Z-matrix of the N, CA and C atoms (Angstrom, degrees):
N
C 1 1.529
C 2 1.563 1 99.27
N 3 1.295 2 114.73 1 125.62
C 4 1.402 3 121.01 2 178.23
C 5 1.552 4 114.15 3 -99.77
N 6 1.263 5 126.81 4 169.86
C 7 1.369 6 130.72 5 -169.23
C 8 1.594 7 111.59 6 -61.77
N 9 1.233 8 117.92 7 -33.67
C 10 1.465 9 120.09 8 179.03
C 11 1.433 10 112.44 9 -66.16
N 12 1.391 11 115.99 10 -47.31
C 13 1.393 12 122.32 11 177.20
C 14 1.452 13 115.99 12 -59.89
N 15 1.399 14 111.47 13 -42.73
C 16 1.613 15 122.13 14 173.81
C 17 1.567 16 108.81 15 -57.22
N 18 1.340 17 117.26 16 -44.02
C 19 1.421 18 117.54 17 -172.18
C 20 1.721 19 102.96 18 -69.58
N 21 1.335 20 117.59 19 -35.05
C 22 1.427 21 113.40 20 -176.78
C 23 1.543 22 107.41 21 -70.25
N 24 1.301 23 114.15 22 -36.64
C 25 1.593 24 115.34 23 174.94
C 26 1.476 25 113.74 24 -56.20
N 27 1.375 26 117.45 25 -48.59
C 28 1.509 27 122.48 26 -179.21
C 29 1.445 28 115.19 27 -71.01
N 30 1.315 29 111.21 28 -28.89
C 31 1.598 30 112.58 29 -177.70
C 32 1.441 31 116.17 30 -80.27
N 33 1.287 32 113.72 31 -23.64
C 34 1.578 33 116.11 32 -178.83
C 35 1.520 34 107.64 33 -71.46
N 36 1.314 35 116.65 34 151.12
C 37 1.416 36 125.36 35 -171.55
C 38 1.545 37 113.58 36 -84.05
N 39 1.227 38 119.47 37 -142.26
C 40 1.436 39 122.77 38 -175.75
C 41 1.470 40 117.17 39 -64.13
N 42 1.429 41 123.34 40 -9.75
C 43 1.292 42 124.42 41 -176.99
C 44 1.520 43 109.52 42 -74.77
N 45 1.328 44 113.43 43 -9.93
C 46 1.503 45 113.04 44 177.26
C 47 1.652 46 115.09 45 -93.66
N 48 1.324 47 108.80 46 -3.82
C 49 1.456 48 115.48 47 -171.76
C 50 1.656 49 103.24 48 -92.42
N 51 1.343 50 118.10 49 123.03
C 52 1.423 51 122.26 50 178.61
C 53 1.554 52 110.46 51 -95.75
N 54 1.274 53 115.91 52 123.29
C 55 1.452 54 122.35 53 174.12
C 56 1.505 55 114.97 54 -79.42
N 57 1.289 56 121.32 55 112.62
C 58 1.407 57 123.17 56 -171.44
C 59 1.460 58 110.29 57 -88.67
N 60 1.349 59 119.86 58 170.64
C 61 1.474 60 124.92 59 -175.37
C 62 1.567 61 104.05 60 -78.33
N 63 1.370 62 115.81 61 147.45
C 64 1.449 63 124.97 62 -171.41
C 65 1.531 64 107.24 63 -63.45
N 66 1.371 65 117.92 64 -36.45
C 67 1.341 66 122.24 65 -170.60
C 68 1.626 67 109.24 66 -64.09
N 69 1.324 68 121.83 67 -15.04
C 70 1.393 69 128.53 68 176.45
C 71 1.471 70 118.92 69 -77.04
N 72 1.362 71 113.60 70 -16.52
C 73 1.390 72 126.24 71 179.12
C 74 1.592 73 111.96 72 -49.91
N 75 1.368 74 115.06 73 -43.33
C 76 1.434 75 119.62 74 -176.44
C 77 1.468 76 111.94 75 -57.26
N 78 1.367 77 121.44 76 -31.87
C 79 1.455 78 125.23 77 172.30
C 80 1.463 79 112.42 78 -58.65
N 81 1.268 80 118.59 79 -54.55
C 82 1.364 81 124.83 80 179.36
C 83 1.579 82 111.05 81 -53.28
N 84 1.211 83 115.71 82 -52.71
C 85 1.443 84 118.56 83 176.78
C 86 1.506 85 116.62 84 -61.41
N 87 1.355 86 116.45 85 -36.21
C 88 1.555 87 120.24 86 171.22
C 89 1.522 88 110.62 87 -59.84
N 90 1.265 89 114.08 88 -47.37
C 91 1.412 90 116.58 89 -179.00
C 92 1.444 91 115.15 90 -63.12
N 93 1.378 92 124.06 91 -38.10
C 94 1.375 93 129.20 92 173.89
C 95 1.670 94 109.07 93 -61.10
N 96 1.299 95 112.53 94 -47.22
C 97 1.499 96 119.74 95 179.46
C 98 1.466 97 109.57 96 -59.47
N 99 1.368 98 119.94 97 -46.40
C 100 1.545 99 124.63 98 -177.93
C 101 1.495 100 107.68 99 -62.47
N 102 1.347 101 114.24 100 -37.84
C 103 1.619 102 112.88 101 -178.21
C 104 1.559 103 105.04 102 -73.00
N 105 1.311 104 119.11 103 -32.23
C 106 1.490 105 114.34 104 -179.20
C 107 1.623 106 109.89 105 -71.85
N 108 1.292 107 116.41 106 -39.43
C 109 1.415 108 124.33 107 176.96
C 110 1.481 109 113.87 108 -63.59
N 111 1.303 110 113.12 109 -37.82
C 112 1.571 111 118.59 110 178.02
C 113 1.488 112 113.09 111 -69.73
N 114 1.397 113 107.55 112 -37.57
C 115 1.611 114 114.57 113 -174.01
C 116 1.659 115 105.94 114 -74.05
N 117 1.383 116 116.48 115 -36.36
C 118 1.426 117 119.18 116 170.04
C 119 1.437 118 114.30 117 -63.03
N 120 1.223 119 119.52 118 -42.26
C 121 1.524 120 127.98 119 -177.87
C 122 1.539 121 109.05 120 -60.71
N 123 1.371 122 111.58 121 -43.87
C 124 1.424 123 117.03 122 -172.42
C 125 1.538 124 109.05 123 -69.93
N 126 1.334 125 116.38 124 -39.50
C 127 1.391 126 121.12 125 177.24
C 128 1.480 127 112.06 126 -63.26
N 129 1.267 128 113.91 127 -43.96
C 130 1.693 129 118.16 128 175.39
C 131 1.493 130 110.82 129 -59.50
N 132 1.432 131 114.41 130 -43.27
C 133 1.538 132 119.35 131 -174.87
C 134 1.550 133 105.42 132 -63.32
N 135 1.415 134 118.72 133 -44.21
C 136 1.321 135 120.37 134 -176.52
C 137 1.552 136 113.45 135 -69.61
N 138 1.350 137 120.43 136 -28.49
C 139 1.352 138 119.52 137 172.17
C 140 1.542 139 114.65 138 -69.59
N 141 1.282 140 112.18 139 -41.26
C 142 1.492 141 117.05 140 175.23
C 143 1.480 142 114.66 141 -62.53
N 144 1.343 143 114.50 142 -41.55
C 145 1.566 144 121.81 143 178.57
C 146 1.586 145 106.15 144 -60.23
N 147 1.401 146 118.96 145 -47.59
C 148 1.314 147 116.45 146 -176.21
C 149 1.561 148 118.57 147 -65.43
N 150 1.294 149 109.17 148 -31.80
C 151 1.601 150 120.68 149 170.48
C 152 1.530 151 106.10 150 -56.72
N 153 1.286 152 120.79 151 -53.18
C 154 1.456 153 124.10 152 -175.41
C 155 1.495 154 111.13 153 -63.12
N 156 1.339 155 115.24 154 -45.18
C 157 1.429 156 117.62 155 -175.24
C 158 1.597 157 112.84 156 -70.86
N 159 1.341 158 115.06 157 -33.22
C 160 1.457 159 119.87 158 171.03
C 161 1.534 160 110.25 159 -62.31
N 162 1.329 161 116.33 160 -39.89
C 163 1.482 162 119.39 161 -177.58
C 164 1.596 163 109.49 162 -71.21
N 165 1.347 164 116.01 163 -34.14
C 166 1.441 165 116.08 164 -177.70
C 167 1.433 166 109.84 165 -75.51
N 168 1.304 167 125.72 166 -33.73
C 169 1.389 168 128.53 167 177.29
C 170 1.631 169 106.54 168 74.92
N 171 1.297 170 115.22 169 -126.47
C 172 1.480 171 123.09 170 -178.85
C 173 1.653 172 110.58 171 -88.17
N 174 1.212 173 118.73 172 -3.26
C 175 1.524 174 123.90 173 -173.86
C 176 1.463 175 105.67 174 -73.01
N 177 1.421 176 114.40 175 145.84
C 178 1.461 177 121.21 176 177.35
C 179 1.564 178 105.43 177 -92.18
N 180 1.252 179 117.67 178 -36.75
C 181 1.491 180 120.69 179 179.86
C 182 1.523 181 111.70 180 -116.19
N 183 1.378 182 112.98 181 150.86
C 184 1.500 183 117.73 182 178.94
C 185 1.528 184 99.54 183 -150.18
N 186 1.482 185 111.57 184 158.48
C 187 1.564 186 117.15 185 179.11
C 188 1.546 187 98.03 186 -127.42
N 189 1.365 188 115.98 187 142.10
C 190 1.429 189 120.12 188 -177.17
C 191 1.485 190 104.29 189 -149.86
N 192 1.486 191 114.58 190 96.85
C 193 1.387 192 125.00 191 -178.30
C 194 1.612 193 109.13 192 52.13
N 195 1.257 194 118.81 193 -105.53
C 196 1.424 195 123.95 194 -172.57
C 197 1.655 196 109.31 195 -96.40
N 198 1.237 197 117.68 196 8.03
C 199 1.400 198 121.71 197 -172.46
C 200 1.489 199 116.82 198 -124.41
N 201 1.275 200 116.89 199 135.16
C 202 1.479 201 124.75 200 170.88
C 203 1.462 202 110.01 201 -97.14
N 204 1.332 203 119.58 202 125.63
C 205 1.463 204 124.86 203 179.49
C 206 1.503 205 105.54 204 -103.89
N 207 1.299 206 118.95 205 134.91
C 208 1.494 207 123.16 206 169.02
C 209 1.524 208 111.36 207 -130.56
N 210 1.351 209 117.31 208 124.70
C 211 1.361 210 128.48 209 175.91
C 212 1.381 211 113.42 210 -120.97
N 213 1.319 212 116.11 211 85.59
C 214 1.445 213 118.29 212 -173.75
C 215 1.473 214 117.46 213 -98.39
N 216 1.303 215 119.35 214 -162.86
C 217 1.403 216 124.20 215 -177.30
C 218 1.541 217 112.04 216 -119.06
N 219 1.286 218 115.69 217 159.72
C 220 1.517 219 123.40 218 173.34
C 221 1.499 220 107.83 219 -113.16
N 222 1.275 221 127.65 220 123.08
C 223 1.331 222 122.80 221 175.41
C 224 1.536 223 109.01 222 -110.32
N 225 1.398 224 123.58 223 136.48
C 226 1.297 225 129.05 224 -175.07
C 227 1.478 226 102.91 225 -114.89
N 228 1.440 227 112.99 226 139.93
C 229 1.459 228 122.32 227 172.81
C 230 1.503 229 109.08 228 -80.15
N 231 1.385 230 113.15 229 154.07
C 232 1.398 231 113.37 230 173.34
C 233 1.446 232 117.20 231 -63.14
N 234 1.387 233 119.84 232 141.91
C 235 1.493 234 118.51 233 -172.90
C 236 1.488 235 110.10 234 -121.33
N 237 1.309 236 120.80 235 139.26
C 238 1.396 237 118.74 236 174.31
C 239 1.565 238 120.44 237 -70.12
N 240 1.235 239 118.91 238 154.53
C 241 1.382 240 117.14 239 -175.97
C 242 1.545 241 111.35 240 -69.50
N 243 1.247 242 117.43 241 135.45
C 244 1.496 243 121.03 242 -179.13
C 245 1.479 244 113.03 243 -115.78
N 246 1.322 245 111.66 244 144.65
C 247 1.578 246 118.37 245 177.63
C 248 1.516 247 104.71 246 -107.04
N 249 1.326 248 116.55 247 120.52
C 250 1.471 249 122.21 248 -179.53
C 251 1.451 250 105.83 249 -91.45
N 252 1.360 251 116.11 250 135.84
C 253 1.438 252 120.71 251 -179.14
C 254 1.489 253 113.54 252 -77.76
N 255 1.220 254 118.95 253 152.57
C 256 1.520 255 121.77 254 -178.44
C 257 1.466 256 107.85 255 -64.55
N 258 1.493 257 109.45 256 152.88
C 259 1.539 258 117.59 257 176.58
C 260 1.516 259 103.93 258 -119.60
N 261 1.356 260 111.12 259 144.44
C 262 1.468 261 118.78 260 174.70
C 263 1.491 262 114.72 261 -73.74
N 264 1.291 263 116.32 262 152.79
C 265 1.467 264 120.41 263 -175.01
C 266 1.564 265 108.14 264 -69.71
N 267 1.335 266 114.31 265 140.38
C 268 1.481 267 122.95 266 -176.14
C 269 1.548 268 110.41 267 -157.41
N 270 1.375 269 110.53 268 156.99
C 271 1.494 270 112.47 269 179.86
C 272 1.569 271 105.94 270 -127.77
N 273 1.349 272 110.97 271 129.78
C 274 1.480 273 111.98 272 -178.80
C 275 1.591 274 104.02 273 -125.36
N 276 1.393 275 113.00 274 166.08
C 277 1.393 276 122.06 275 179.55
C 278 1.533 277 112.71 276 -77.49
N 279 1.186 278 125.19 277 139.55
C 280 1.439 279 125.16 278 176.55
C 281 1.578 280 114.12 279 -68.16
N 282 1.306 281 119.20 280 153.57
C 283 1.419 282 118.92 281 -176.13
C 284 1.462 283 113.61 282 -82.48
N 285 1.327 284 118.36 283 -22.72
C 286 1.450 285 125.37 284 -177.04
C 287 1.536 286 110.21 285 -125.74
N 288 1.390 287 112.71 286 161.76
C 289 1.361 288 123.48 287 179.81
C 290 1.609 289 105.16 288 -102.36
N 291 1.272 290 114.34 289 136.71
C 292 1.504 291 122.98 290 174.37
C 293 1.443 292 107.36 291 -82.55
N 294 1.305 293 123.56 292 126.98
C 295 1.462 294 126.21 293 176.40
C 296 1.321 295 113.61 294 -124.60
N 297 1.382 296 116.72 295 125.02
C 298 1.530 297 119.73 296 177.88
C 299 1.530 298 103.48 297 -131.82
N 300 1.303 299 114.40 298 136.49
C 301 1.441 300 123.11 299 179.36
C 302 1.599 301 107.69 300 -91.82
N 303 1.315 302 110.79 301 131.89
C 304 1.437 303 113.17 302 178.32
C 305 1.590 304 115.89 303 -125.98
């Protein structure tokens, strides 16, 4: 899809909007709920990780009852400067659908 056809798609009015069956609404609601749960879980995971990092201090390994904790390092080798070749213009489809409840 090139830029001119993309402009045609975006400039047309409501005739480009497809009205879906009402029984599909549950999928949109479930996606939004999953996004919320994943966001809350990530926040909780980050808080737990911070507590363990703080407790470990500068140690690489720690033991906690039935758990072995490892907080290692990643070493990177020196890299030469790279010149990236130019890319031609293109339009591709997004991988996800943006969902907003109104």
